[in-house]
C-alpha positions as CSV (number, residue, x, y, z in Angstrom):
1,I,7.3,-35.7,23.1
2,E,4.7,-35.4,25.0
3,W,1.3,-34.3,23.2
4,F,-1.8,-32.2,24.7
5,L,-4.8,-31.7,22.3
6,I,-7.1,-29.0,23.7
7,S,-10.4,-28.3,22.4
8,H,-12.4,-25.9,24.8
9,P,-12.5,-22.1,23.8
10,D,-10.7,-21.1,27.4
11,H,-7.8,-22.7,26.8
12,I,-7.5,-22.3,23.3
13,K,-7.0,-18.5,24.2
14,H,-4.8,-18.9,26.4
15,V,-2.8,-21.3,23.9
16,L,-3.0,-18.2,21.0
17,I,-3.9,-15.2,22.4
18,D,-3.4,-15.0,25.7
19,H,0.4,-16.5,26.6
20,A,1.1,-17.2,23.1
21,R,4.4,-16.2,23.5
22,N,5.3,-19.3,25.8
23,Y,3.4,-21.1,22.8
24,I,5.6,-21.4,19.7
25,R,5.6,-22.7,16.1
26,G,9.6,-24.0,17.4
27,R,9.8,-27.5,16.0
28,S,6.0,-28.2,15.5
29,S,6.8,-26.4,12.1
30,D,8.9,-28.2,11.3
31,R,6.0,-30.6,8.7
32,A,5.8,-27.4,7.2
33,R,9.2,-25.4,7.1
34,V,10.2,-29.1,4.9
35,L,8.1,-26.9,2.3
36,V,8.2,-23.2,2.9
37,G,11.9,-22.6,4.8
38,D,11.7,-20.4,7.5
39,S,8.5,-18.1,6.3
40,I,5.5,-16.0,8.0
41,V,3.7,-19.3,8.6
42,T,7.1,-21.3,10.4
43,T,8.7,-18.7,12.6
44,D,7.8,-16.8,15.6
45,G,8.8,-13.6,16.8
46,D,11.8,-11.2,15.3
47,V,12.0,-13.6,12.3
48,W,8.1,-13.4,11.8
49,R,7.6,-10.0,13.0
50,P,8.8,-8.1,9.4
51,L,7.5,-10.9,7.5
52,R,3.8,-10.2,8.3
53,R,5.0,-6.2,8.5
54,I,5.8,-6.4,5.1
55,A,3.0,-8.8,3.8
56,Q,0.0,-6.8,6.0
57,P,-0.4,-3.7,3.2
58,A,-1.2,-6.2,0.2
59,F,-4.6,-7.9,2.1
60,H,-6.3,-4.4,3.2
61,R,-9.8,-3.8,1.8
62,Q,-8.5,-1.1,-0.8
63,S,-5.5,-3.4,-2.0
64,I,-7.5,-6.0,-2.8
65,A,-10.4,-4.7,-4.0
66,A,-9.6,-4.2,-7.4
67,M,-8.5,-8.1,-7.7
68,G,-12.5,-9.0,-8.2
69,E,-13.1,-8.6,-11.7
70,M,-9.7,-10.8,-12.4
71,M,-11.5,-13.2,-10.2
72,T,-15.0,-13.2,-12.1
73,R,-13.1,-13.5,-15.6
74,Y,-10.7,-16.5,-14.2
75,T,-14.0,-18.0,-12.9
76,T,-16.4,-17.6,-15.8
77,E,-13.5,-18.8,-18.3
78,M,-13.6,-22.0,-15.7
79,V,-16.9,-22.2,-16.3
80,D,-17.1,-21.8,-20.0
81,Q,-14.6,-24.8,-20.1
82,W,-16.7,-27.4,-18.1
83,A,-19.4,-25.6,-20.7
84,R,-17.3,-26.9,-23.9
85,R,-15.4,-30.1,-22.2
86,V,-18.2,-31.7,-20.3
87,E,-21.2,-33.6,-22.4
88,T,-24.3,-33.7,-21.4
89,S,-24.9,-36.4,-18.2
90,G,-20.4,-35.7,-18.0
91,T,-19.0,-35.5,-14.4
92,F,-15.7,-33.9,-13.8
93,D,-13.4,-33.7,-10.6
94,V,-14.5,-30.2,-9.3
95,S,-11.5,-30.1,-7.1
96,T,-8.7,-30.3,-9.9
97,E,-11.3,-27.4,-11.6
98,I,-10.8,-25.3,-8.4
99,Q,-7.4,-26.1,-7.5
100,Q,-6.2,-24.7,-10.9
101,V,-8.7,-21.2,-10.9
102,T,-7.5,-20.6,-6.8
103,L,-3.9,-21.0,-8.4
104,R,-4.9,-18.5,-11.4
105,I,-6.0,-16.0,-9.0
106,I,-3.3,-16.1,-6.5
107,G,-0.6,-15.9,-9.0
108,Q,-2.2,-13.0,-10.6
109,A,-3.3,-11.5,-7.3
110,L,0.0,-11.2,-5.6
111,F,2.9,-11.6,-8.1
112,S,1.2,-10.4,-11.3
113,V,1.6,-13.5,-13.4
114,D,-1.0,-15.7,-15.1
115,L,-0.5,-19.3,-14.4
116,Q,-3.5,-20.1,-16.4
117,D,-0.4,-22.7,-18.9
118,D,1.2,-23.9,-15.6
119,A,-1.9,-24.2,-13.4
120,G,-2.3,-28.0,-13.7
121,V,1.4,-28.8,-13.4
122,I,1.5,-26.5,-10.2
123,S,-2.0,-27.6,-8.9
124,D,-0.7,-31.7,-9.7
125,A,2.5,-31.3,-7.7
126,V,1.0,-29.6,-4.5
127,P,-0.9,-33.1,-3.1
128,V,2.5,-34.8,-3.4
129,A,4.6,-32.3,-1.1
130,L,1.6,-31.9,1.4
131,E,1.7,-35.8,1.3
132,W,5.3,-36.1,2.0
133,A,5.5,-33.3,4.4
134,S,2.1,-34.6,6.4
135,G,4.6,-38.1,6.7
136,M,7.0,-36.2,8.5
137,T,6.4,-38.2,11.4
138,N,6.7,-41.4,10.5
139,P,9.8,-42.6,12.0
140,F,10.0,-45.5,9.3
141,R,10.2,-43.2,6.5
142,L,13.7,-42.9,4.6
143,P,15.5,-39.7,4.8
144,S,14.3,-37.4,1.2
145,A,18.0,-38.0,0.0
146,I,17.4,-41.7,-0.4
147,P,15.4,-42.3,-4.1
148,T,12.8,-43.9,-3.2
149,P,9.7,-43.4,-5.6
150,A,7.9,-41.1,-2.5
151,N,11.0,-39.3,-2.2
152,R,11.5,-39.0,-5.5
153,R,8.3,-37.7,-6.4
154,F,8.7,-35.3,-3.6
155,I,11.5,-33.5,-4.9
156,R,10.1,-33.1,-8.4
157,A,7.3,-31.8,-7.0
158,M,9.6,-29.2,-5.2
159,K,11.3,-28.4,-8.2
160,V,8.1,-27.5,-9.7
161,F,7.4,-24.9,-6.9
162,E,11.1,-23.6,-6.8
163,T,10.8,-23.2,-11.2
164,F,8.0,-20.6,-10.9
165,V,9.9,-19.0,-7.9
166,F,12.8,-18.3,-9.4
167,E,11.4,-17.8,-13.3
168,T,9.3,-15.1,-11.9
169,L,11.5,-13.8,-9.6
170,A,14.0,-13.3,-12.9
171,A,11.5,-11.9,-15.2
172,R,10.8,-9.4,-12.1
173,Q,14.2,-7.9,-11.4
174,E,14.2,-7.7,-15.9
175,A,11.2,-5.5,-15.9
176,V,11.2,-1.8,-16.8
177,E,8.1,-1.0,-14.4
178,A,7.0,-3.3,-11.5
179,P,3.2,-4.3,-10.3
180,H,2.8,-2.9,-6.8
181,D,1.6,-6.1,-5.6
182,L,3.2,-8.6,-2.5
183,M,5.8,-9.6,-4.9
184,S,7.3,-5.9,-5.0
185,M,7.2,-5.5,-1.5
186,L,9.1,-8.4,-0.7
187,L,11.7,-7.3,-2.8
188,E,11.8,-3.7,-1.7
189,A,11.3,-4.3,2.2
190,V,14.2,-2.7,4.0
191,D,14.7,-3.6,8.0
192,P,14.4,-0.6,9.5
193,D,17.0,-1.3,12.2
194,T,20.0,-3.2,9.6
195,G,19.4,-1.3,7.0
196,E,19.6,-4.6,4.8
197,G,16.5,-6.6,2.3
198,L,15.6,-9.6,2.5
199,S,17.8,-12.3,0.6
200,H,16.8,-14.3,-1.8
201,V,16.2,-17.0,0.1
202,Q,13.6,-15.4,2.1
203,I,11.5,-14.5,-0.7
204,R,11.7,-17.6,-2.1
205,N,10.3,-18.9,1.1
206,E,7.3,-16.5,1.0
207,M,6.5,-16.9,-2.7
208,L,6.4,-20.5,-1.9
209,T,4.4,-19.8,1.2
210,Y,1.7,-17.8,-0.3
211,L,1.3,-19.7,-4.1
212,L,0.9,-23.1,-1.2
213,A,-1.6,-21.6,1.2
214,G,-2.9,-19.1,-0.4
215,H,-4.7,-21.4,-3.1
216,E,-5.0,-24.9,-1.4
217,T,-7.2,-23.3,1.6
218,S,-9.8,-21.6,-0.3
219,A,-9.6,-24.6,-3.2
220,N,-10.4,-27.1,-0.2
221,T,-13.1,-24.7,1.2
222,L,-14.8,-24.1,-1.9
223,V,-14.9,-28.2,-2.8
224,W,-16.5,-28.5,0.9
225,L,-18.9,-26.2,0.3
226,F,-20.2,-27.2,-3.3
227,Y,-20.3,-30.8,-1.7
228,M,-22.4,-29.3,1.1
229,L,-25.1,-27.4,-0.9
230,S,-25.5,-31.1,-3.3
231,R,-26.4,-32.8,-0.2
232,H,-29.0,-29.6,1.2
233,P,-30.8,-28.9,-1.8
234,G,-33.0,-26.8,0.4
235,I,-29.8,-24.6,1.4
236,A,-28.4,-24.5,-2.5
237,R,-32.3,-23.4,-3.4
238,R,-31.9,-20.1,-1.0
239,V,-28.8,-19.3,-1.8
240,D,-30.3,-19.3,-5.7
241,D,-32.6,-17.5,-4.5
242,E,-30.4,-14.6,-2.9
243,L,-28.1,-14.6,-5.9
244,R,-31.5,-14.6,-8.2
245,R,-32.5,-11.2,-6.0
246,E,-29.3,-9.8,-5.5
247,L,-27.8,-9.9,-8.7
248,G,-30.3,-10.8,-11.4
249,G,-28.0,-13.3,-13.5
250,A,-25.2,-10.5,-14.2
251,V,-21.1,-11.3,-13.5
252,P,-21.0,-10.3,-9.1
253,T,-18.8,-7.5,-8.4
254,V,-17.2,-6.6,-4.6
255,D,-19.5,-4.1,-4.1
256,Q,-22.3,-6.0,-4.2
257,L,-20.9,-9.1,-1.9
258,D,-22.1,-7.6,1.1
259,R,-25.3,-8.1,-0.1
260,L,-25.1,-11.8,-0.7
261,V,-25.8,-12.4,3.2
262,Y,-26.8,-15.9,3.0
263,L,-24.2,-16.8,1.0
264,E,-21.5,-15.7,3.6
265,Q,-23.4,-17.8,6.3
266,V,-23.1,-21.0,4.0
267,L,-19.6,-20.5,3.8
268,L,-18.9,-19.6,7.4
269,E,-20.8,-22.5,8.2
270,T,-19.2,-24.9,5.6
271,M,-15.3,-23.6,7.7
272,R,-17.4,-24.5,10.7
273,L,-17.5,-28.5,9.5
274,Y,-14.7,-28.3,6.8
275,P,-12.0,-25.9,8.6
276,V,-9.2,-26.9,6.2
277,A,-6.7,-25.6,8.3
278,W,-8.2,-28.6,10.9
279,M,-5.2,-28.7,13.5
280,V,-1.9,-26.7,14.3
281,L,0.6,-27.4,16.4
282,R,2.4,-25.3,19.5
283,E,5.9,-26.1,21.5
284,V,5.8,-25.1,25.2
285,V,8.6,-22.9,26.1
286,S,8.1,-22.9,30.0
287,E,5.9,-25.1,32.0
288,D,2.3,-24.1,32.3
289,R,-1.0,-25.2,33.5
290,I,-4.3,-25.5,31.7
291,G,-7.5,-26.8,32.9
292,G,-6.3,-28.5,35.9
293,F,-3.0,-30.1,33.9
294,T,0.3,-29.3,33.9
295,I,1.9,-28.8,30.6
296,P,5.7,-29.4,30.9
297,A,8.4,-27.2,28.6
298,K,9.2,-28.9,25.6
299,A,5.6,-30.9,25.1
300,W,3.7,-30.7,21.9
301,V,0.3,-28.7,22.2
302,M,-2.9,-29.4,19.6
303,V,-5.2,-27.1,18.5
304,A,-7.9,-28.6,16.2
305,P,-10.7,-26.1,14.8
306,Y,-11.8,-29.5,13.5
307,V,-12.7,-30.4,17.1
308,T,-13.6,-27.3,18.6
309,H,-16.1,-26.8,16.0
310,R,-17.8,-29.8,16.7
311,R,-18.4,-29.8,20.6
312,P,-21.7,-30.4,21.8
313,D,-21.5,-28.3,24.4
314,I,-20.8,-25.3,22.2
315,W,-23.0,-25.9,18.8
316,E,-26.5,-27.4,18.5
317,N,-26.7,-30.2,16.5
318,P,-23.1,-30.2,15.9
319,E,-22.6,-32.5,13.2
320,G,-25.9,-30.9,11.2
321,F,-25.1,-28.2,8.3
322,D,-27.1,-25.6,9.5
323,P,-25.9,-21.4,7.9
324,D,-28.5,-19.9,10.1
325,R,-26.2,-20.7,13.0
326,F,-24.4,-17.5,11.4
327,A,-27.5,-15.1,10.7
328,P,-27.4,-11.6,11.3
329,G,-28.9,-11.1,15.0
330,T,-28.0,-14.8,16.1
331,P,-25.4,-14.7,19.4
332,D,-21.7,-14.7,18.2
333,P,-19.9,-18.4,19.7
334,P,-17.5,-17.6,22.8
335,P,-13.9,-16.1,21.5
336,C,-11.9,-19.0,20.2
337,A,-15.0,-21.4,19.8
338,Y,-14.6,-20.8,16.2
339,F,-11.7,-19.8,14.5
340,P,-10.9,-21.4,10.6
341,F,-8.3,-18.5,10.0
342,M,-6.8,-19.2,13.8
343,A,-6.6,-16.6,16.1
344,G,-4.3,-14.4,17.7
345,L,-0.9,-12.9,16.8
346,H,-1.0,-15.5,13.3
347,K,-4.4,-15.1,12.6
348,C,-4.5,-15.9,8.8
349,V,-3.0,-12.4,7.1
350,G,-5.0,-13.4,3.9
351,Q,-8.3,-13.8,5.2
352,P,-10.2,-10.6,3.7
353,L,-8.6,-11.9,0.1
354,A,-10.0,-15.3,0.9
355,M,-13.5,-14.3,1.8
356,M,-13.3,-12.4,-1.0
357,E,-12.3,-14.7,-3.7
358,M,-15.0,-17.3,-2.5
359,K,-17.9,-15.6,-2.6
360,L,-16.9,-14.1,-5.7
361,I,-16.0,-17.5,-7.3
362,V,-19.2,-19.2,-5.5
363,A,-21.9,-16.5,-6.8
364,T,-20.4,-16.8,-10.6
365,V,-20.4,-20.1,-10.8
366,M,-23.9,-20.7,-9.3
367,Q,-25.1,-17.8,-11.7
368,R,-24.4,-20.7,-14.2
369,C,-24.6,-23.8,-13.0
370,W,-25.4,-25.9,-9.8
371,L,-22.8,-28.5,-9.2
372,D,-24.6,-32.2,-8.6
373,L,-22.3,-34.8,-6.4
374,V,-22.1,-37.8,-8.7
375,P,-24.9,-40.2,-7.2
376,G,-22.5,-42.9,-5.4
377,F,-19.4,-40.9,-4.9
378,D,-18.5,-40.9,-1.2
379,P,-15.8,-38.2,-0.6
380,E,-12.9,-39.4,1.7
381,L,-11.6,-37.3,4.3
382,E,-7.5,-36.8,4.1
383,A,-6.4,-34.9,7.1
384,G,-2.6,-34.0,6.2
385,L,-1.2,-30.4,6.7
386,T,-4.6,-29.3,5.4
387,L,-8.1,-31.0,5.1
388,R,-8.8,-32.4,1.8
389,P,-11.0,-35.1,-0.2
390,R,-8.4,-37.4,-1.2
391,H,-9.8,-38.5,-3.9
392,G,-11.4,-35.6,-5.4
393,M,-15.1,-34.7,-5.7
394,M,-16.8,-36.3,-8.7
395,V,-19.7,-33.8,-9.9
396,R,-22.1,-33.6,-12.4
397,P,-22.5,-30.1,-13.5
398,R,-27.1,-28.6,-14.1
399,W,-26.9,-26.1,-15.9
400,R,-29.0,-22.6,-15.3
401,D,-31.7,-23.6,-17.8
402,T,-32.8,-26.9,-16.3
403,A,-31.3,-25.6,-12.3
404,G,-35.0,-24.3,-11.6
């Protein structure tokens, strides 16, 4: 297989938007397909289209606005546990904590299930599954049917996910009155051409997709954001000043989010430097030309936001953390120069939910404490299916009465 890395915005637009039908997920989605089967993130065309149409209403602004109180409540419970559990000068891995709270949020938001008791088990299984899927391109790895230690860990992790899915489905089918959430939409969906609903396998695939992708991406973005705030205390103080001015110490609400302008800038800049979906692959259907190069059929094209977001011909001081790049009134970057949620037909359907969730979590946490990186701790990037800190993110909370 021939591989091509493209990073210029014009070439990315060519692949993801202008000629998207010639650049399909195809075999390039095999790593994700191991985890979630044929789903909204691994398919194209006639298979993908109805799945996208079913999910779209679940992420409309009016649908997600009602979830804000739940998000801040779960976040407040998490910070309350820190206050009880972390002794003075104590430290903890904020990566684990954020993974669990975003998992609870996605479980409640999309499936109306509180995963409080299961969040730890499920979130522990996620890196195991992602690491195994990321290594699929290793030609020396033994097939999953052979019980190597890594294969056995992967099978146990998948068992955790599937137990959640099938138990949740069984409980929903026995319920007298079902909430109007994504799971209900999947169960009630009917193909207008055939009159058939989704099979249990299809529903399982979609639930696994949203469970894994829906919390993993937001959680890792938040962990990188808290890391950057710890590294840049002046920027952290500007966020804190805005929260004091706009919220006055109160728990944030969805209606107040539009006033948190600088916080959104910080979030956007974090996603520029640390786009969790750091690269995607596309398989070429028919031979094409990009930037003077011939791209043969069956080749794989790699589109990497991590690379494009750091191009010095697009971004001044590209390695620097500067939220003012996204300040109101500044020129927008060229099309496809900034695309943390991808672009084109397959742009992330959950973007509105993710943005709302991340802003509410940051505002809720910072109303209570700052998170200082443990001195000497240097996070290591792990670039697998997502961009995550390999050994977590060790922090020490600095509570509000000492944060000033």
